C-alpha positions, 0 to 999 in steps of 0.5 A: 345133548351136552352144552358146548365147552368154551374157554375165555382167558383175560390176561392170565388173571381170569378164566371163564369156562362154559359147558362145565358139568362138575368141579371135582377139586378147588384148591389155591394152586389147582382146580379140576373141572369136568365137561361132558367129554373131558377133564380140565386141570387149571394150575396157577397161584391164588386160584379161586372160584368166583362163580359156579353155576352147574345149571348153565355150566358156567365157571369163573376162576380168578388168580394167576393161571399158569397152565390148562391141561385137558385129559380124556382126549384121544390126542396126546398133544397138549391143548395149546400145541393143537391150537397153535400148530 
């Protein structure tokens, strides 16, 4: 069974993710990571991975976070539109 996916953001400067199974790409402006069900694309500036542990599924990103997009969802609505209906 896949671990639950969690997302916690602190002041758009730090992003803590749980349930990560793979980091596909890590660049200054874009980080792409996978959960068991979805792919996340995190965009911003000065992004860097400060912690990655695939054993416990933890990913911590520092930098200025401007956008988080999920792909692989059945809904075409954006992540934030689904949360803030």
